[in-house]
GULUM-780858 format. One record per residue (C-alpha): chain; x, y, z; residue number from 1. Coordinates in nm, 2 decimals. Layout:
<recs>
<rec "A" <X Y Z> NUM>
...
</recs>
This chain:
<recs>
<rec "A" <-0.01 -0.01 0.01> 1>
<rec "A" <0.27 0.26 0.07> 2>
<rec "A" <0.43 0.20 -0.29> 3>
<rec "A" <0.08 0.27 -0.43> 4>
<rec "A" <0.03 0.59 -0.24> 5>
<rec "A" <0.38 0.71 -0.34> 6>
<rec "A" <0.33 0.63 -0.69> 7>
<rec "A" <-0.03 0.80 -0.71> 8>
<rec "A" <0.13 1.11 -0.55> 9>
<rec "A" <0.41 1.12 -0.83> 10>
<rec "A" <0.14 1.08 -1.10> 11>
<rec "A" <-0.08 1.35 -0.96> 12>
<rec "A" <0.21 1.59 -0.92> 13>
<rec "A" <0.33 1.52 -1.27> 14>
<rec "A" <0.04 1.71 -1.41> 15>
<rec "A" <0.08 1.99 -1.20> 16>
<rec "A" <0.40 2.11 -1.43> 17>
<rec "A" <0.16 2.18 -1.69> 18>
<rec "A" <-0.12 2.31 -1.48> 19>
<rec "A" <0.14 2.54 -1.29> 20>
<rec "A" <0.26 2.67 -1.65> 21>
<rec "A" <-0.09 2.81 -1.69> 22>
<rec "A" <-0.12 2.96 -1.38> 23>
<rec "A" <0.20 3.14 -1.35> 24>
<rec "A" <0.07 3.37 -1.62> 25>
<rec "A" <-0.23 3.48 -1.41> 26>
<rec "A" <-0.09 3.51 -1.05> 27>
<rec "A" <0.22 3.57 -0.87> 28>
<rec "A" <0.44 3.28 -0.73> 29>
<rec "A" <0.33 3.38 -0.36> 30>
<rec "A" <-0.02 3.44 -0.44> 31>
<rec "A" <-0.05 3.08 -0.60> 32>
<rec "A" <0.14 2.93 -0.30> 33>
<rec "A" <-0.14 3.10 -0.07> 34>
<rec "A" <-0.43 2.99 -0.30> 35>
<rec "A" <-0.28 2.64 -0.31> 36>
<rec "A" <-0.23 2.57 0.07> 37>
<rec "A" <-0.51 2.81 0.19> 38>
<rec "A" <-0.78 2.63 -0.02> 39>
<rec "A" <-0.60 2.27 0.07> 40>
<rec "A" <-0.62 2.33 0.43> 41>
<rec "A" <-1.01 2.42 0.41> 42>
<rec "A" <-1.04 2.08 0.24> 43>
<rec "A" <-0.84 1.88 0.48> 44>
<rec "A" <-0.96 2.02 0.79> 45>
<rec "A" <-1.28 1.84 0.81> 46>
<rec "A" <-1.08 1.51 0.76> 47>
<rec "A" <-0.87 1.60 1.08> 48>
<rec "A" <-1.17 1.67 1.30> 49>
<rec "A" <-1.32 1.32 1.22> 50>
<rec "A" <-0.97 1.15 1.24> 51>
<rec "A" <-0.94 0.93 1.55> 52>
<rec "A" <-0.71 1.13 1.80> 53>
<rec "A" <-0.45 0.96 2.04> 54>
<rec "A" <-0.47 1.11 2.38> 55>
<rec "A" <-0.13 1.28 2.37> 56>
<rec "A" <-0.17 1.43 2.02> 57>
<rec "A" <-0.21 1.78 2.13> 58>
<rec "A" <0.09 1.77 2.37> 59>
<rec "A" <0.30 1.62 2.07> 60>
<rec "A" <0.20 1.91 1.85> 61>
<rec "A" <0.29 2.15 2.11> 62>
<rec "A" <0.65 1.97 2.16> 63>
<rec "A" <0.68 1.97 1.78> 64>
<rec "A" <0.58 2.32 1.70> 65>
<rec "A" <0.93 2.42 1.58> 66>
<rec "A" <0.97 2.09 1.36> 67>
<rec "A" <0.66 2.16 1.21> 68>
<rec "A" <0.76 2.52 1.13> 69>
<rec "A" <1.09 2.40 0.98> 70>
<rec "A" <0.93 2.15 0.76> 71>
<rec "A" <0.64 2.41 0.66> 72>
<rec "A" <0.92 2.66 0.57> 73>
<rec "A" <1.11 2.42 0.34> 74>
<rec "A" <0.85 2.16 0.20> 75>
<rec "A" <0.55 2.41 0.14> 76>
<rec "A" <0.68 2.76 0.11> 77>
<rec "A" <1.02 2.72 -0.01> 78>
<rec "A" <0.93 2.44 -0.26> 79>
<rec "A" <0.61 2.61 -0.39> 80>
<rec "A" <0.75 2.96 -0.45> 81>
<rec "A" <1.05 2.83 -0.64> 82>
<rec "A" <0.84 2.57 -0.83> 83>
<rec "A" <0.62 2.85 -0.96> 84>
<rec "A" <0.89 3.10 -1.00> 85>
<rec "A" <1.08 2.87 -1.21> 86>
<rec "A" <0.81 2.76 -1.43> 87>
<rec "A" <0.79 3.13 -1.55> 88>
<rec "A" <1.13 3.08 -1.73> 89>
<rec "A" <1.13 2.69 -1.83> 90>
<rec "A" <0.93 2.44 -1.98> 91>
<rec "A" <0.74 2.18 -1.77> 92>
<rec "A" <0.92 1.91 -1.92> 93>
<rec "A" <1.26 2.08 -1.81> 94>
<rec "A" <1.12 2.13 -1.45> 95>
<rec "A" <0.98 1.77 -1.42> 96>
<rec "A" <1.32 1.64 -1.51> 97>
<rec "A" <1.50 1.84 -1.29> 98>
<rec "A" <1.24 1.74 -1.00> 99>
<rec "A" <1.34 1.38 -1.11> 100>
<rec "A" <1.68 1.41 -0.97> 101>
<rec "A" <1.53 1.42 -0.62> 102>
<rec "A" <1.59 1.07 -0.52> 103>
<rec "A" <1.96 1.11 -0.59> 104>
<rec "A" <1.97 1.45 -0.40> 105>
<rec "A" <1.75 1.31 -0.10> 106>
<rec "A" <2.00 1.00 -0.08> 107>
<rec "A" <2.29 1.22 -0.07> 108>
<rec "A" <2.13 1.46 0.21> 109>
<rec "A" <2.00 1.15 0.41> 110>
<rec "A" <2.34 1.04 0.44> 111>
<rec "A" <2.43 1.34 0.65> 112>
<rec "A" <2.10 1.41 0.85> 113>
<rec "A" <1.96 1.04 0.87> 114>
<rec "A" <2.28 0.84 0.84> 115>
<rec "A" <2.12 0.62 0.58> 116>
<rec "A" <2.45 0.46 0.40> 117>
<rec "A" <2.42 0.46 0.02> 118>
<rec "A" <2.51 0.13 -0.15> 119>
<rec "A" <2.72 0.10 -0.48> 120>
<rec "A" <2.41 0.11 -0.70> 121>
<rec "A" <2.28 0.39 -0.52> 122>
<rec "A" <2.59 0.58 -0.54> 123>
<rec "A" <2.60 0.49 -0.92> 124>
<rec "A" <2.25 0.60 -0.96> 125>
<rec "A" <2.31 0.93 -0.79> 126>
<rec "A" <2.60 1.03 -1.03> 127>
<rec "A" <2.42 0.96 -1.31> 128>
<rec "A" <2.12 1.14 -1.21> 129>
<rec "A" <2.33 1.46 -1.12> 130>
<rec "A" <2.51 1.44 -1.43> 131>
<rec "A" <2.17 1.41 -1.63> 132>
<rec "A" <2.04 1.73 -1.45> 133>
<rec "A" <2.37 1.93 -1.55> 134>
<rec "A" <2.28 1.83 -1.92> 135>
<rec "A" <1.92 1.96 -1.88> 136>
<rec "A" <2.03 2.29 -1.71> 137>
<rec "A" <2.31 2.37 -1.95> 138>
<rec "A" <2.12 2.24 -2.25> 139>
<rec "A" <2.40 2.00 -2.32> 140>
<rec "A" <2.65 2.28 -2.42> 141>
<rec "A" <2.99 2.29 -2.30> 142>
<rec "A" <3.00 2.65 -2.38> 143>
<rec "A" <2.72 2.75 -2.16> 144>
<rec "A" <2.91 2.57 -1.88> 145>
<rec "A" <3.24 2.77 -1.91> 146>
<rec "A" <3.05 3.12 -1.97> 147>
<rec "A" <2.79 3.03 -1.70> 148>
<rec "A" <2.50 3.08 -1.95> 149>
<rec "A" <2.24 2.87 -1.76> 150>
<rec "A" <1.85 2.90 -1.80> 151>
<rec "A" <1.76 3.11 -1.48> 152>
<rec "A" <1.42 2.90 -1.46> 153>
<rec "A" <1.58 2.57 -1.45> 154>
<rec "A" <1.81 2.69 -1.16> 155>
<rec "A" <1.53 2.82 -0.97> 156>
<rec "A" <1.34 2.48 -1.01> 157>
<rec "A" <1.67 2.30 -0.89> 158>
<rec "A" <1.61 2.51 -0.58> 159>
<rec "A" <1.25 2.37 -0.54> 160>
<rec "A" <1.42 2.04 -0.58> 161>
<rec "A" <1.66 2.11 -0.29> 162>
<rec "A" <1.36 2.22 -0.09> 163>
<rec "A" <1.16 1.91 -0.16> 164>
<rec "A" <1.47 1.69 -0.05> 165>
<rec "A" <1.50 1.87 0.28> 166>
<rec "A" <1.12 1.83 0.34> 167>
<rec "A" <1.17 1.46 0.28> 168>
<rec "A" <1.46 1.45 0.53> 169>
<rec "A" <1.31 1.66 0.78> 170>
<rec "A" <0.99 1.48 0.78> 171>
<rec "A" <1.13 1.17 0.85> 172>
<rec "A" <1.36 1.26 1.12> 173>
<rec "A" <1.13 1.50 1.32> 174>
<rec "A" <0.78 1.40 1.24> 175>
<rec "A" <0.79 1.03 1.15> 176>
<rec "A" <0.58 0.95 1.47> 177>
<rec "A" <0.30 1.18 1.37> 178>
<rec "A" <0.00 1.09 1.18> 179>
<rec "A" <0.04 1.16 0.81> 180>
<rec "A" <-0.29 1.34 0.80> 181>
<rec "A" <-0.22 1.55 1.08> 182>
<rec "A" <0.13 1.64 0.93> 183>
<rec "A" <-0.05 1.76 0.62> 184>
<rec "A" <-0.31 1.97 0.76> 185>
<rec "A" <-0.08 2.14 1.04> 186>
<rec "A" <0.20 2.23 0.76> 187>
<rec "A" <-0.08 2.36 0.50> 188>
<rec "A" <-0.22 2.56 0.82> 189>
<rec "A" <0.11 2.70 0.92> 190>
<rec "A" <0.21 2.79 0.55> 191>
<rec "A" <-0.10 2.96 0.48> 192>
<rec "A" <-0.07 3.19 0.79> 193>
<rec "A" <0.30 3.28 0.70> 194>
<rec "A" <0.20 3.36 0.36> 195>
<rec "A" <-0.08 3.59 0.45> 196>
<rec "A" <0.18 3.77 0.66> 197>
<rec "A" <0.43 3.79 0.38> 198>
<rec "A" <0.14 3.90 0.15> 199>
<rec "A" <0.00 4.13 0.35> 200>
<rec "A" <-0.29 4.25 0.10> 201>
<rec "A" <-0.50 3.94 0.07> 202>
<rec "A" <-0.78 4.14 -0.10> 203>
<rec "A" <-0.58 4.16 -0.41> 204>
<rec "A" <-0.57 3.80 -0.44> 205>
<rec "A" <-0.92 3.75 -0.39> 206>
<rec "A" <-0.99 4.04 -0.66> 207>
<rec "A" <-0.76 3.85 -0.88> 208>
<rec "A" <-0.94 3.52 -0.86> 209>
<rec "A" <-1.26 3.69 -1.00> 210>
<rec "A" <-1.32 3.72 -1.40> 211>
<rec "A" <-1.09 3.45 -1.48> 212>
<rec "A" <-1.13 3.19 -1.77> 213>
<rec "A" <-1.28 2.87 -1.73> 214>
<rec "A" <-0.92 2.70 -1.81> 215>
<rec "A" <-0.79 2.91 -1.52> 216>
<rec "A" <-1.06 2.80 -1.27> 217>
<rec "A" <-1.01 2.41 -1.37> 218>
<rec "A" <-0.65 2.45 -1.34> 219>
<rec "A" <-0.68 2.60 -0.99> 220>
<rec "A" <-0.92 2.34 -0.90> 221>
<rec "A" <-0.67 2.05 -1.01> 222>
<rec "A" <-0.41 2.24 -0.83> 223>
<rec "A" <-0.58 2.24 -0.49> 224>
<rec "A" <-0.74 1.89 -0.50> 225>
<rec "A" <-0.55 1.66 -0.71> 226>
<rec "A" <-0.23 1.84 -0.71> 227>
<rec "A" <-0.19 1.93 -0.36> 228>
<rec "A" <-0.45 1.77 -0.11> 229>
<rec "A" <-0.44 1.40 -0.25> 230>
<rec "A" <-0.08 1.37 -0.34> 231>
<rec "A" <0.04 1.53 0.00> 232>
<rec "A" <-0.19 1.27 0.19> 233>
<rec "A" <-0.04 0.99 -0.02> 234>
<rec "A" <0.31 1.11 -0.02> 235>
<rec "A" <0.34 1.17 0.38> 236>
<rec "A" <0.19 0.82 0.44> 237>
<rec "A" <0.42 0.68 0.19> 238>
<rec "A" <0.73 0.84 0.34> 239>
<rec "A" <0.64 0.75 0.69> 240>
<rec "A" <0.64 0.39 0.61> 241>
<rec "A" <0.90 0.36 0.34> 242>
<rec "A" <1.18 0.63 0.45> 243>
<rec "A" <1.30 0.94 0.27> 244>
<rec "A" <1.53 0.75 0.04> 245>
<rec "A" <1.28 0.46 -0.09> 246>
<rec "A" <0.99 0.71 -0.15> 247>
<rec "A" <1.21 0.95 -0.32> 248>
<rec "A" <1.27 0.69 -0.60> 249>
<rec "A" <0.92 0.71 -0.73> 250>
<rec "A" <1.00 1.05 -0.82> 251>
<rec "A" <1.20 0.92 -1.14> 252>
<rec "A" <0.85 0.87 -1.26> 253>
<rec "A" <0.76 1.22 -1.26> 254>
<rec "A" <0.87 1.33 -1.61> 255>
<rec "A" <0.65 1.08 -1.77> 256>
<rec "A" <0.33 1.29 -1.72> 257>
<rec "A" <0.42 1.62 -1.84> 258>
<rec "A" <0.64 1.48 -2.13> 259>
<rec "A" <0.33 1.29 -2.26> 260>
<rec "A" <0.11 1.62 -2.22> 261>
<rec "A" <0.36 1.82 -2.43> 262>
<rec "A" <0.36 1.54 -2.70> 263>
<rec "A" <-0.01 1.55 -2.69> 264>
<rec "A" <0.01 1.95 -2.73> 265>
<rec "A" <0.24 1.93 -3.00> 266>
<rec "A" <0.54 2.05 -2.82> 267>
<rec "A" <0.89 1.96 -2.93> 268>
<rec "A" <1.08 1.73 -2.72> 269>
<rec "A" <1.47 1.79 -2.76> 270>
</recs>
């Protein structure tokens, strides 16, 4: 079951690259992050209310406040902001290929934070993955490497990739004993509160949501329900049972969905 959860999360996230590319043309990156997690929390909160609660749940939540804040800042705010910001300057396929190197990045960081040792095949796979990401970011041009001519959007998405790796690591290290549903709801709530403080003028976001096209509304619905709530629930459950390194392996499948969508839409794949 945890393998199915991780797989479903990756497939649903795969469509997010194409959906996000549509939305970044209508909203700022911070606005999209607030819309994403604000509405997602509204949907998740009723589930938390009916969730069977352990007697010491609230005590654990209080003691793990700073852990939740750390995970929120990295996995919710950092990842979402860099993800949407990067999509402004790169393609969904490129972004998904970069995010597919997350297993290698997660494994490398896990050796430091979680003391999870890598075997020979994992080390080889990590090296191959990081080599591949360098080809994507530089466009396969040695000239661009020497003269630092890199796509800024690809580099920003790589920062999102780093944030997601840290999210997996910190979740496993500090929150593995917490129910995945509670972790999802708490991080979404905290992320929304922090984003409201950063944004300041929430009214402008409300007005920005009005008078949009049907395509934009459908993209927003997908981003919230199928691109956030369901995959986060699936992913947190998978990570809690499989571990950060094993769950991250499924991210190798992420480029499949946006690549197929690009082909269907008639885009050229280099």
